[in-house]
MARLO-876281 format. One record per atom (N, C-alpha, C, O): x, y, z; residue in three letters. Coordinates in pm, 1 decimal. Layout:
BEGIN
+----------+----------+----------+-------+
:       xx :       yy :       zz : tikol :
+----------+----------+----------+-------+
:        X :        Y :        Z :   ALA :
...
+----------+----------+----------+-------+
END
This chain:
BEGIN
+----------+----------+----------+-------+
:       xx :       yy :       zz : tikol :
+----------+----------+----------+-------+
:   6836.5 :  13787.0 :  11623.4 :   HIS :
:   6792.0 :  13824.5 :  11490.4 :   HIS :
:   6868.8 :  13947.3 :  11444.5 :   HIS :
:   6905.4 :  14034.3 :  11523.5 :   HIS :
:   6891.5 :  13950.9 :  11316.2 :   ASP :
:   6965.1 :  14062.2 :  11257.9 :   ASP :
:   6871.2 :  14160.6 :  11189.1 :   ASP :
:   6917.5 :  14255.5 :  11125.8 :   ASP :
:   6742.0 :  14140.0 :  11200.1 :   GLY :
:   6642.1 :  14226.8 :  11138.9 :   GLY :
:   6513.6 :  14215.9 :  11218.2 :   GLY :
:   6515.0 :  14180.6 :  11336.1 :   GLY :
:   6404.0 :  14245.9 :  11153.9 :   SER :
:   6274.1 :  14239.6 :  11220.9 :   SER :
:   6237.2 :  14096.1 :  11256.3 :   SER :
:   6270.7 :  14002.0 :  11184.3 :   SER :
:   6167.4 :  14081.4 :  11369.1 :   VAL :
:   6108.7 :  13953.0 :  11406.9 :   VAL :
:   5963.0 :  13957.1 :  11362.4 :   VAL :
:   5887.1 :  14044.2 :  11404.8 :   VAL :
:   5924.7 :  13863.8 :  11277.8 :   ASN :
:   5789.9 :  13862.3 :  11220.9 :   ASN :
:   5693.5 :  13770.4 :  11293.8 :   ASN :
:   5572.0 :  13787.4 :  11283.4 :   ASN :
:   5746.2 :  13672.9 :  11367.6 :   CYS :
:   5659.6 :  13573.7 :  11428.6 :   CYS :
:   5736.4 :  13501.5 :  11538.9 :   CYS :
:   5857.9 :  13484.2 :  11529.0 :   CYS :
:   5666.3 :  13459.5 :  11643.2 :   ALA :
:   5724.1 :  13376.1 :  11748.7 :   ALA :
:   5616.6 :  13280.6 :  11798.9 :   ALA :
:   5502.5 :  13321.0 :  11821.4 :   ALA :
:   5653.3 :  13154.2 :  11816.5 :   ARG :
:   5558.1 :  13052.4 :  11860.1 :   ARG :
:   5625.9 :  12957.0 :  11958.8 :   ARG :
:   5739.6 :  12914.7 :  11938.1 :   ARG :
:   5554.3 :  12924.5 :  12065.8 :   TRP :
:   5600.9 :  12826.7 :  12163.2 :   TRP :
:   5582.7 :  12685.9 :  12109.6 :   TRP :
:   5486.0 :  12657.7 :  12038.9 :   TRP :
:   5676.6 :  12596.8 :  12143.4 :   ALA :
:   5662.1 :  12454.3 :  12113.6 :   ALA :
:   5555.1 :  12396.2 :  12205.5 :   ALA :
:   5528.3 :  12453.2 :  12311.3 :   ALA :
:   5493.5 :  12284.5 :  12167.8 :   PRO :
:   5389.6 :  12225.0 :  12251.9 :   PRO :
:   5435.5 :  12193.3 :  12394.3 :   PRO :
:   5354.4 :  12197.4 :  12486.8 :   PRO :
:   5563.4 :  12161.8 :  12413.7 :   ASP :
:   5612.2 :  12129.7 :  12547.8 :   ASP :
:   5640.0 :  12253.7 :  12633.2 :   ASP :
:   5663.9 :  12242.4 :  12753.5 :   ASP :
:   5636.9 :  12372.0 :  12571.1 :   GLY :
:   5661.1 :  12495.9 :  12644.2 :   GLY :
:   5806.5 :  12521.4 :  12678.1 :   GLY :
:   5837.3 :  12622.4 :  12741.4 :   GLY :
:   5896.4 :  12433.9 :  12638.3 :   CYS :
:   6038.4 :  12447.8 :  12671.0 :   CYS :
:   6120.5 :  12509.6 :  12558.8 :   CYS :
:   6238.3 :  12540.1 :  12577.6 :   CYS :
:   6059.4 :  12528.3 :  12442.7 :   ARG :
:   6130.0 :  12588.1 :  12329.1 :   ARG :
:   6042.2 :  12694.0 :  12265.1 :   ARG :
:   5919.4 :  12690.1 :  12273.9 :   ARG :
:   6108.2 :  12787.7 :  12201.2 :   LEU :
:   6040.3 :  12896.6 :  12132.9 :   LEU :
:   6105.4 :  12912.5 :  11996.6 :   LEU :
:   6228.0 :  12915.2 :  11986.1 :   LEU :
:   6024.6 :  12922.9 :  11892.7 :   ALA :
:   6076.6 :  12949.5 :  11758.4 :   ALA :
:   6039.6 :  13092.4 :  11722.1 :   ALA :
:   5924.2 :  13132.9 :  11735.8 :   ALA :
:   6137.7 :  13168.1 :  11675.9 :   SER :
:   6111.5 :  13303.3 :  11627.7 :   SER :
:   6164.7 :  13314.1 :  11486.2 :   SER :
:   6268.9 :  13257.6 :  11453.1 :   SER :
:   6092.1 :  13387.3 :  11403.1 :   ALA :
:   6127.1 :  13398.3 :  11261.9 :   ALA :
:   6129.8 :  13543.8 :  11221.9 :   ALA :
:   6053.4 :  13625.3 :  11273.7 :   ALA :
:   6218.4 :  13576.0 :  11129.2 :   GLY :
:   6228.8 :  13715.6 :  11090.0 :   GLY :
:   6282.9 :  13736.2 :  10951.1 :   GLY :
:   6292.5 :  13644.3 :  10869.8 :   GLY :
:   6317.7 :  13860.8 :  10927.2 :   ASP :
:   6374.0 :  13899.8 :  10799.5 :   ASP :
:   6512.5 :  13838.3 :  10781.6 :   ASP :
:   6574.1 :  13789.4 :  10876.3 :   ASP :
:   6558.6 :  13842.3 :  10658.9 :   ARG :
:   6689.9 :  13790.5 :  10620.1 :   ARG :
:   6702.6 :  13639.5 :  10640.1 :   ARG :
:   6813.5 :  13587.9 :  10654.1 :   ARG :
:   6589.1 :  13568.3 :  10641.4 :   GLY :
:   6591.5 :  13422.8 :  10647.7 :   GLY :
:   6626.3 :  13362.9 :  10781.9 :   GLY :
:   6661.4 :  13245.2 :  10789.2 :   GLY :
:   6617.6 :  13440.4 :  10887.9 :   THR :
:   6657.1 :  13392.5 :  11019.4 :   THR :
:   6541.4 :  13325.5 :  11092.2 :   THR :
:   6433.6 :  13383.1 :  11106.7 :   THR :
:   6565.4 :  13204.0 :  11137.3 :   VAL :
:   6474.5 :  13134.2 :  11227.8 :   VAL :
:   6559.1 :  13089.6 :  11346.0 :   VAL :
:   6661.2 :  13023.1 :  11328.4 :   VAL :
:   6516.7 :  13126.2 :  11465.9 :   CYS :
:   6589.3 :  13088.0 :  11586.7 :   CYS :
:   6505.7 :  12990.4 :  11667.3 :   CYS :
:   6386.3 :  13012.0 :  11688.2 :   CYS :
:   6568.5 :  12883.3 :  11712.3 :   LEU :
:   6507.4 :  12789.3 :  11804.7 :   LEU :
:   6568.4 :  12817.0 :  11941.6 :   LEU :
:   6682.7 :  12779.8 :  11968.2 :   LEU :
:   6492.3 :  12881.5 :  12027.1 :   TRP :
:   6539.3 :  12920.1 :  12160.2 :   TRP :
:   6507.8 :  12808.1 :  12257.4 :   TRP :
:   6399.9 :  12748.8 :  12253.3 :   TRP :
:   6602.9 :  12779.8 :  12344.6 :   ARG :
:   6579.6 :  12676.1 :  12444.4 :   ARG :
:   6646.7 :  12715.5 :  12575.2 :   ARG :
:   6751.1 :  12780.7 :  12577.3 :   ARG :
:   6584.7 :  12674.7 :  12681.0 :   GLY :
:   6639.8 :  12697.6 :  12814.1 :   GLY :
:   6660.3 :  12563.5 :  12880.5 :   GLY :
:   6722.7 :  12474.2 :  12823.1 :   GLY :
:   6609.1 :  12548.7 :  12999.3 :   GLY :
:   6618.5 :  12421.9 :  13069.8 :   GLY :
:   6498.4 :  12334.6 :  13039.6 :   GLY :
:   6424.5 :  12358.0 :  12944.0 :   GLY :
:   6480.6 :  12233.4 :  13123.0 :   SER :
:   6368.1 :  12142.7 :  13104.9 :   SER :
:   6239.7 :  12200.3 :  13164.4 :   SER :
:   6131.0 :  12148.2 :  13139.2 :   SER :
:   6251.1 :  12305.8 :  13242.1 :   ASP :
:   6134.8 :  12370.3 :  13301.8 :   ASP :
:   6070.3 :  12461.6 :  13198.8 :   ASP :
:   6139.1 :  12539.5 :  13132.7 :   ASP :
:   5938.1 :  12452.5 :  13184.7 :   ALA :
:   5867.5 :  12532.4 :  13083.9 :   ALA :
:   5874.4 :  12681.7 :  13113.2 :   ALA :
:   5846.4 :  12761.7 :  13023.9 :   ALA :
:   5910.2 :  12722.2 :  13233.5 :   ALA :
:   5917.0 :  12864.4 :  13268.9 :   ALA :
:   6061.5 :  12914.7 :  13271.7 :   ALA :
:   6091.7 :  13011.3 :  13341.8 :   ALA :
:   6150.6 :  12850.6 :  13196.9 :   TRP :
:   6292.4 :  12889.0 :  13196.5 :   TRP :
:   6313.1 :  13034.3 :  13160.4 :   TRP :
:   6404.6 :  13098.2 :  13212.2 :   TRP :
:   6231.2 :  13087.3 :  13073.8 :   TRP :
:   6247.5 :  13223.5 :  13024.1 :   TRP :
:   6215.3 :  13327.1 :  13130.6 :   TRP :
:   6260.5 :  13441.1 :  13120.2 :   TRP :
:   6138.8 :  13291.0 :  13232.1 :   CYS :
:   6102.2 :  13387.0 :  13337.8 :   CYS :
:   6222.2 :  13431.1 :  13419.5 :   CYS :
:   6225.3 :  13543.2 :  13470.3 :   CYS :
:   6320.8 :  13343.9 :  13432.4 :   GLU :
:   6434.5 :  13371.1 :  13519.7 :   GLU :
:   6557.8 :  13422.0 :  13446.3 :   GLU :
:   6661.5 :  13442.9 :  13509.4 :   GLU :
:   6550.1 :  13442.2 :  13316.7 :   LEU :
:   6669.5 :  13482.2 :  13242.3 :   LEU :
:   6727.7 :  13612.9 :  13292.8 :   LEU :
:   6848.4 :  13621.6 :  13315.0 :   LEU :
:   6645.3 :  13714.0 :  13311.3 :   ASP :
:   6696.2 :  13843.0 :  13357.5 :   ASP :
:   6747.7 :  13836.8 :  13500.1 :   ASP :
:   6847.6 :  13901.1 :  13532.3 :   ASP :
:   6681.5 :  13760.7 :  13585.9 :   GLU :
:   6721.7 :  13750.6 :  13724.4 :   GLU :
:   6857.7 :  13684.1 :  13739.3 :   GLU :
:   6935.6 :  13722.5 :  13826.5 :   GLU :
:   6887.4 :  13586.5 :  13657.0 :   LYS :
:   7014.3 :  13514.7 :  13663.8 :   LYS :
:   7121.0 :  13576.6 :  13573.8 :   LYS :
:   7235.2 :  13530.9 :  13571.2 :   LYS :
:   7082.6 :  13681.7 :  13499.7 :   ASN :
:   7173.5 :  13746.7 :  13404.9 :   ASN :
:   7227.8 :  13645.5 :  13303.2 :   ASN :
:   7345.7 :  13647.8 :  13267.7 :   ASN :
:   7139.3 :  13557.3 :  13257.8 :   GLU :
:   7176.5 :  13456.4 :  13159.6 :   GLU :
:   7110.1 :  13485.4 :  13026.8 :   GLU :
:   7019.7 :  13568.4 :  13017.0 :   GLU :
:   7156.4 :  13415.7 :  12925.5 :   ARG :
:   7094.8 :  13426.1 :  12793.2 :   ARG :
:   7043.2 :  13290.1 :  12751.6 :   ARG :
:   7101.4 :  13187.0 :  12785.1 :   ARG :
:   6934.6 :  13291.3 :  12679.2 :   ALA :
:   6882.4 :  13166.4 :  12624.7 :   ALA :
:   6973.0 :  13120.2 :  12511.6 :   ALA :
:   7038.5 :  13200.7 :  12445.3 :   ALA :
:   6975.3 :  12990.9 :  12491.3 :   ARG :
:   7054.0 :  12935.5 :  12381.0 :   ARG :
:   6969.2 :  12936.0 :  12254.1 :   ARG :
:   6849.7 :  12906.7 :  12258.4 :   ARG :
:   7031.0 :  12969.1 :  12142.5 :   CYS :
:   6959.1 :  12978.3 :  12016.1 :   CYS :
:   7030.0 :  12895.6 :  11910.2 :   CYS :
:   7149.7 :  12911.7 :  11886.2 :   CYS :
:   6953.5 :  12806.5 :  11847.2 :   ASP :
:   7002.4 :  12732.5 :  11730.8 :   ASP :
:   6938.1 :  12794.8 :  11608.8 :   ASP :
:   6818.0 :  12821.6 :  11609.3 :   ASP :
:   7016.1 :  12818.5 :  11503.5 :   HIS :
:   6966.0 :  12886.0 :  11384.2 :   HIS :
:   6928.0 :  12788.1 :  11273.7 :   HIS :
:   6996.2 :  12688.4 :  11250.0 :   HIS :
:   6818.2 :  12819.2 :  11207.5 :   LEU :
:   6779.6 :  12753.0 :  11083.6 :   LEU :
:   6792.4 :  12859.1 :  10975.5 :   LEU :
:   6740.6 :  12969.7 :  10991.0 :   LEU :
:   6859.0 :  12827.9 :  10869.3 :   ASN :
:   6884.7 :  12927.3 :  10765.2 :   ASN :
:   6790.8 :  12909.3 :  10647.1 :   ASN :
:   6799.0 :  12811.5 :  10572.8 :   ASN :
:   6701.7 :  13005.9 :  10631.9 :   HIS :
:   6605.5 :  13008.3 :  10522.5 :   HIS :
:   6660.7 :  13097.1 :  10412.4 :   HIS :
:   6747.4 :  13180.6 :  10438.1 :   HIS :
:   6612.5 :  13080.7 :  10291.6 :   ALA :
:   6662.5 :  13159.5 :  10178.2 :   ALA :
:   6612.8 :  13303.4 :  10178.8 :   ALA :
:   6678.9 :  13391.6 :  10124.0 :   ALA :
:   6496.4 :  13328.5 :  10240.5 :   ASP :
:   6437.3 :  13462.5 :  10233.3 :   ASP :
:   6364.2 :  13492.7 :  10363.6 :   ASP :
:   6361.4 :  13409.2 :  10454.0 :   ASP :
:   6304.7 :  13612.7 :  10373.9 :   ASP :
:   6232.2 :  13652.9 :  10494.0 :   ASP :
:   6128.8 :  13546.7 :  10532.4 :   ASP :
:   6058.3 :  13494.0 :  10446.4 :   ASP :
:   6120.3 :  13516.2 :  10661.0 :   VAL :
:   6026.0 :  13416.1 :  10711.5 :   VAL :
:   5915.4 :  13488.6 :  10786.3 :   VAL :
:   5941.4 :  13568.5 :  10876.2 :   VAL :
:   5791.5 :  13459.7 :  10748.0 :   TYR :
:   5676.0 :  13529.3 :  10805.1 :   TYR :
:   5598.5 :  13448.5 :  10907.8 :   TYR :
:   5526.6 :  13506.4 :  10989.3 :   TYR :
:   5611.3 :  13315.1 :  10906.2 :   ASP :
:   5533.6 :  13236.6 :  11000.2 :   ASP :
:   5602.6 :  13105.0 :  11030.9 :   ASP :
:   5679.4 :  13053.2 :  10949.8 :   ASP :
:   5574.1 :  13051.2 :  11149.7 :   VAL :
:   5623.4 :  12919.8 :  11190.5 :   VAL :
:   5509.4 :  12845.9 :  11259.9 :   VAL :
:   5419.6 :  12907.5 :  11317.3 :   VAL :
:   5514.3 :  12713.5 :  11253.7 :   ALA :
:   5416.0 :  12630.4 :  11324.0 :   ALA :
:   5485.1 :  12502.1 :  11368.1 :   ALA :
:   5556.9 :  12438.7 :  11290.8 :   ALA :
:   5462.2 :  12465.2 :  11492.8 :   TRP :
:   5517.8 :  12341.8 :  11547.7 :   TRP :
:   5424.2 :  12225.0 :  11519.6 :   TRP :
:   5302.5 :  12242.5 :  11515.2 :   TRP :
:   5480.1 :  12106.7 :  11500.8 :   SER :
:   5398.4 :  11985.7 :  11495.3 :   SER :
:   5352.3 :  11954.8 :  11638.2 :   SER :
:   5416.2 :  11999.3 :  11733.6 :   SER :
:   5244.8 :  11880.7 :  11654.7 :   PRO :
:   5196.9 :  11849.3 :  11789.6 :   PRO :
:   5300.6 :  11779.1 :  11878.1 :   PRO :
:   5300.9 :  11797.7 :  11999.7 :   PRO :
:   5387.8 :  11699.2 :  11817.7 :   CYS :
:   5490.5 :  11629.4 :  11896.2 :   CYS :
:   5612.6 :  11717.0 :  11923.1 :   CYS :
:   5694.8 :  11682.7 :  12008.0 :   CYS :
:   5625.9 :  11829.3 :  11852.6 :   GLY :
:   5738.2 :  11920.4 :  11873.4 :   GLY :
:   5866.0 :  11883.4 :  11799.8 :   GLY :
:   5966.5 :  11953.6 :  11811.9 :   GLY :
:   5864.1 :  11774.8 :  11724.1 :   LYS :
:   5984.9 :  11734.0 :  11650.2 :   LYS :
:   6003.3 :  11812.8 :  11520.8 :   LYS :
:   6116.2 :  11833.4 :  11476.5 :   LYS :
:   5894.6 :  11856.5 :  11460.7 :   TRP :
:   5898.4 :  11923.3 :  11331.3 :   TRP :
:   5856.1 :  12068.5 :  11344.8 :   TRP :
:   5772.1 :  12103.1 :  11427.9 :   TRP :
:   5915.8 :  12152.8 :  11261.5 :   LEU :
:   5877.8 :  12293.7 :  11255.8 :   LEU :
:   5853.2 :  12330.3 :  11110.0 :   LEU :
:   5935.9 :  12301.7 :  11023.4 :   LEU :
:   5741.3 :  12392.5 :  11083.6 :   LEU :
:   5708.0 :  12439.4 :  10949.6 :   LEU :
:   5734.1 :  12588.7 :  10943.5 :   LEU :
:   5688.1 :  12663.4 :  11029.8 :   LEU :
:   5807.7 :  12633.0 :  10842.0 :   THR :
:   5832.8 :  12775.5 :  10822.7 :   THR :
:   5774.4 :  12819.7 :  10689.6 :   THR :
:   5777.7 :  12745.2 :  10591.6 :   THR :
:   5721.3 :  12940.3 :  10686.6 :   GLY :
:   5666.3 :  12996.8 :  10564.9 :   GLY :
:   5737.7 :  13126.1 :  10530.9 :   GLY :
:   5753.9 :  13213.2 :  10616.4 :   GLY :
:   5780.4 :  13138.7 :  10406.5 :   ALA :
:   5864.3 :  13251.4 :  10368.5 :   ALA :
:   5804.3 :  13335.1 :  10256.5 :   ALA :
:   5707.6 :  13296.1 :  10191.0 :   ALA :
:   5865.0 :  13451.0 :  10237.1 :   ILE :
:   5819.1 :  13545.6 :  10135.3 :   ILE :
:   5837.0 :  13490.6 :   9993.9 :   ILE :
:   5767.4 :  13533.4 :   9901.9 :   ILE :
:   5929.6 :  13396.2 :   9975.8 :   ASP :
:   5951.4 :  13338.8 :   9843.5 :   ASP :
:   5848.5 :  13231.0 :   9808.4 :   ASP :
:   5858.6 :  13168.5 :   9702.9 :   ASP :
:   5749.4 :  13208.5 :   9895.9 :   GLY :
:   5644.6 :  13111.3 :   9870.5 :   GLY :
:   5678.8 :  12969.6 :   9912.0 :   GLY :
:   5600.4 :  12877.7 :   9888.0 :   GLY :
:   5793.5 :  12950.3 :   9973.3 :   ALA :
:   5834.9 :  12816.8 :  10015.7 :   ALA :
:   5787.9 :  12788.3 :  10157.9 :   ALA :
:   5803.9 :  12870.6 :  10248.1 :   ALA :
:   5729.7 :  12670.1 :  10175.9 :   ALA :
:   5697.0 :  12618.1 :  10308.0 :   ALA :
:   5795.5 :  12504.7 :  10334.3 :   ALA :
:   5800.6 :  12407.6 :  10258.9 :   ALA :
:   5872.7 :  12517.1 :  10440.0 :   THR :
:   5977.7 :  12420.1 :  10467.8 :   THR :
:   5948.9 :  12348.4 :  10599.3 :   THR :
:   5917.5 :  12411.6 :  10700.2 :   THR :
:   5960.0 :  12215.8 :  10596.9 :   VAL :
:   5947.8 :  12135.1 :  10717.5 :   VAL :
:   6089.4 :  12103.9 :  10765.5 :   VAL :
:   6171.4 :  12052.0 :  10689.8 :   VAL :
:   6117.1 :  12136.1 :  10892.1 :   TRP :
:   6249.1 :  12117.1 :  10952.3 :   TRP :
:   6243.2 :  12009.4 :  11059.1 :   TRP :
:   6143.6 :  11997.0 :  11130.4 :   TRP :
:   6349.1 :  11932.3 :  11070.1 :   ASP :
:   6368.2 :  11843.1 :  11183.3 :   ASP :
:   6437.1 :  11927.8 :  11290.4 :   ASP :
:   6549.8 :  11972.9 :  11270.1 :   ASP :
:   6371.2 :  11949.7 :  11403.2 :   THR :
:   6427.2 :  12040.5 :  11503.6 :   THR :
:   6545.4 :  11979.1 :  11579.0 :   THR :
:   6620.3 :  12051.6 :  11644.5 :   THR :
:   6563.5 :  11847.5 :  11570.8 :   CYS :
:   6679.0 :  11784.3 :  11635.4 :   CYS :
:   6806.2 :  11804.7 :  11553.6 :   CYS :
:   6911.1 :  11838.8 :  11608.3 :   CYS :
:   6796.3 :  11783.9 :  11423.4 :   THR :
:   6913.7 :  11797.4 :  11336.5 :   THR :
:   6928.1 :  11938.2 :  11278.8 :   THR :
:   7034.0 :  11974.5 :  11227.6 :   THR :
:   6819.8 :  12017.6 :  11287.6 :   ARG :
:   6813.2 :  12153.5 :  11232.3 :   ARG :
:   6833.6 :  12152.6 :  11079.9 :   ARG :
:   6891.9 :  12245.2 :  11023.6 :   ARG :
:   6785.2 :  12048.0 :  11015.5 :   ARG :
:   6795.2 :  12036.6 :  10869.7 :   ARG :
:   6656.5 :  12029.9 :  10807.9 :   ARG :
:   6563.1 :  11976.9 :  10868.0 :   ARG :
:   6643.9 :  12084.5 :  10686.3 :   PRO :
:   6514.2 :  12075.1 :  10619.1 :   PRO :
:   6485.2 :  11931.9 :  10576.2 :   PRO :
:   6573.9 :  11860.2 :  10529.7 :   PRO :
:   6359.8 :  11891.9 :  10592.5 :   VAL :
:   6316.2 :  11758.3 :  10554.4 :   VAL :
:   6240.1 :  11763.3 :  10422.4 :   VAL :
:   6253.8 :  11674.4 :  10338.4 :   VAL :
:   6160.4 :  11867.2 :  10405.2 :   LYS :
:   6077.1 :  11881.4 :  10285.0 :   LYS :
:   6053.8 :  12028.9 :  10257.3 :   LYS :
:   6029.8 :  12106.6 :  10349.7 :   LYS :
:   6060.7 :  12068.0 :  10130.3 :   VAL :
:   6029.9 :  12204.9 :  10088.4 :   VAL :
:   5914.2 :  12198.9 :   9990.0 :   VAL :
:   5921.3 :  12130.4 :   9887.9 :   VAL :
:   5808.2 :  12271.0 :  10021.6 :   LEU :
:   5690.7 :  12278.4 :   9934.9 :   LEU :
:   5692.5 :  12413.9 :   9865.6 :   LEU :
:   5690.4 :  12517.5 :   9932.1 :   LEU :
:   5696.2 :  12414.1 :   9733.5 :   ARG :
:   5710.2 :  12538.6 :   9658.0 :   ARG :
:   5590.7 :  12570.1 :   9569.2 :   ARG :
:   5605.3 :  12647.1 :   9474.3 :   ARG :
:   5475.6 :  12515.0 :   9595.4 :   ASP :
:   5361.0 :  12532.1 :   9508.0 :   ASP :
:   5276.2 :  12655.4 :   9539.3 :   ASP :
:   5172.2 :  12675.8 :   9476.8 :   ASP :
:   5318.6 :  12736.3 :   9633.4 :   HIS :
:   5240.8 :  12855.9 :   9669.1 :   HIS :
:   5271.4 :  12971.8 :   9575.0 :   HIS :
:   5386.9 :  12996.8 :   9540.6 :   HIS :
:   5168.0 :  13040.7 :   9534.7 :   ALA :
:   5185.0 :  13153.1 :   9440.2 :   ALA :
:   5227.1 :  13281.5 :   9511.6 :   ALA :
:   5283.3 :  13372.0 :   9449.9 :   ALA :
:   5199.6 :  13288.9 :   9641.7 :   HIS :
:   5232.1 :  13409.6 :   9718.0 :   HIS :
:   5308.8 :  13371.1 :   9843.7 :   HIS :
:   5328.7 :  13253.1 :   9872.8 :   HIS :
:   5350.9 :  13472.3 :   9916.8 :   TYR :
:   5422.8 :  13443.1 :  10041.2 :   TYR :
:   5331.0 :  13374.6 :  10141.3 :   TYR :
:   5208.5 :  13383.2 :  10132.7 :   TYR :
:   5393.2 :  13307.3 :  10235.3 :   ILE :
:   5317.5 :  13230.0 :  10332.9 :   ILE :
:   5324.6 :  13298.8 :  10468.3 :   ILE :
:   5267.0 :  13249.8 :  10565.5 :   ILE :
+----------+----------+----------+-------+
END
Protein backbone atom coordinates (compact mmCIF):
# COMPACT_ATOMS: atom_id res chain seq x y z
CA HIS A 1 0.00 0.00 0.00
CA ASP A 2 1.11 3.50 -0.75
CA GLY A 3 -1.01 5.07 2.01
CA SER A 4 -3.09 4.09 5.00
CA VAL A 5 -4.63 0.63 5.22
CA ASN A 6 -8.29 1.03 6.17
CA CYS A 7 -9.47 -2.56 6.22
CA ALA A 8 -8.25 -6.17 5.89
CA ARG A 9 -10.37 -9.32 5.59
CA TRP A 10 -9.53 -13.01 5.18
CA ALA A 11 -11.13 -15.00 2.35
CA PRO A 12 -13.40 -17.86 3.47
CA ASP A 13 -10.72 -20.42 2.53
CA GLY A 14 -8.12 -18.69 4.73
CA CYS A 15 -5.56 -18.74 1.91
CA ARG A 16 -6.07 -15.16 0.72
CA LEU A 17 -6.27 -11.78 2.38
CA ALA A 18 -7.75 -8.60 0.94
CA SER A 19 -6.52 -5.27 2.25
CA ALA A 20 -7.90 -1.89 1.24
CA GLY A 21 -6.60 1.59 1.70
CA ASP A 22 -6.24 5.14 0.61
CA ARG A 23 -5.50 6.15 -2.97
CA GLY A 24 -7.79 3.42 -4.34
CA THR A 25 -5.50 0.53 -3.49
CA VAL A 26 -6.90 -2.94 -2.89
CA CYS A 27 -4.41 -5.78 -2.53
CA LEU A 28 -5.24 -9.46 -2.84
CA TRP A 29 -2.51 -11.22 -0.87
CA ARG A 30 -1.88 -14.89 -1.45
CA GLY A 31 0.61 -17.44 -0.26
CA GLY A 32 0.51 -21.18 -0.71
CA SER A 33 -2.39 -23.57 -0.46
CA ASP A 34 -1.90 -23.84 3.31
CA ALA A 35 -4.17 -21.48 5.26
CA ALA A 36 -1.26 -20.63 7.61
CA TRP A 37 1.11 -19.47 4.83
CA TRP A 38 1.47 -16.05 6.43
CA CYS A 39 2.89 -17.50 9.67
CA GLU A 40 6.11 -18.55 7.97
CA LEU A 41 6.81 -15.47 5.87
CA ASP A 42 9.33 -13.94 8.27
CA GLU A 43 11.01 -17.25 9.01
CA LYS A 44 11.63 -17.98 5.33
CA ASN A 45 12.47 -14.34 4.54
CA GLU A 46 9.81 -14.40 1.83
CA ARG A 47 7.15 -11.96 0.75
CA ALA A 48 3.53 -12.66 0.04
CA ARG A 49 2.35 -12.14 -3.50
CA CYS A 50 -0.05 -9.25 -4.05
CA ASP A 51 -2.43 -8.68 -6.95
CA HIS A 52 -3.80 -5.13 -7.18
CA LEU A 53 -7.33 -3.98 -7.86
CA ASN A 54 -7.46 -0.34 -8.84
CA HIS A 55 -10.32 1.66 -7.38
CA ALA A 56 -11.03 5.29 -8.27
CA ASP A 57 -10.88 6.58 -4.68
CA ASP A 58 -10.03 5.63 -1.08
CA VAL A 59 -11.45 2.21 -0.16
CA TYR A 60 -12.87 1.82 3.34
CA ASP A 61 -14.23 -1.72 3.40
CA VAL A 62 -14.09 -5.11 1.67
CA ALA A 63 -16.21 -8.25 1.95
CA TRP A 64 -15.68 -11.68 0.44
CA SER A 65 -18.49 -13.77 -1.04
CA PRO A 66 -18.99 -17.10 0.75
CA CYS A 67 -17.40 -18.98 -2.17
CA GLY A 68 -14.40 -16.60 -2.29
CA LYS A 69 -14.74 -15.85 -6.01
CA TRP A 70 -16.14 -12.34 -5.57
CA LEU A 71 -14.93 -9.38 -3.54
CA LEU A 72 -17.06 -6.35 -2.72
CA THR A 73 -15.26 -3.05 -2.13
CA GLY A 74 -16.75 0.12 -0.69
CA ALA A 75 -15.19 3.49 -1.37
CA ILE A 76 -15.35 7.10 -0.25
CA ASP A 77 -16.95 8.09 -3.57
CA GLY A 78 -20.04 6.03 -2.65
CA ALA A 79 -19.33 3.25 -5.13
CA ALA A 80 -19.69 -0.40 -4.17
CA THR A 81 -17.81 -2.54 -6.66
CA VAL A 82 -18.05 -6.31 -7.13
CA TRP A 83 -14.77 -7.81 -8.41
CA ASP A 84 -14.01 -11.18 -9.93
CA THR A 85 -10.96 -12.21 -7.90
CA CYS A 86 -9.71 -14.56 -10.64
CA THR A 87 -9.59 -11.96 -13.41
CA ARG A 88 -9.15 -8.97 -11.03
CA ARG A 89 -11.76 -7.05 -13.04
CA PRO A 90 -14.88 -5.27 -11.85
CA VAL A 91 -18.12 -7.10 -12.59
CA LYS A 92 -20.64 -4.58 -11.26
CA VAL A 93 -20.48 -1.06 -9.82
CA LEU A 94 -23.33 0.16 -7.62
CA ARG A 95 -23.43 3.95 -7.33
CA ASP A 96 -26.70 4.60 -5.52
CA HIS A 97 -25.16 5.37 -2.13
CA ALA A 98 -25.35 8.95 -0.90
CA HIS A 99 -22.33 8.61 1.39
CA TYR A 100 -19.12 6.65 1.55
CA ILE A 101 -19.32 2.95 2.20
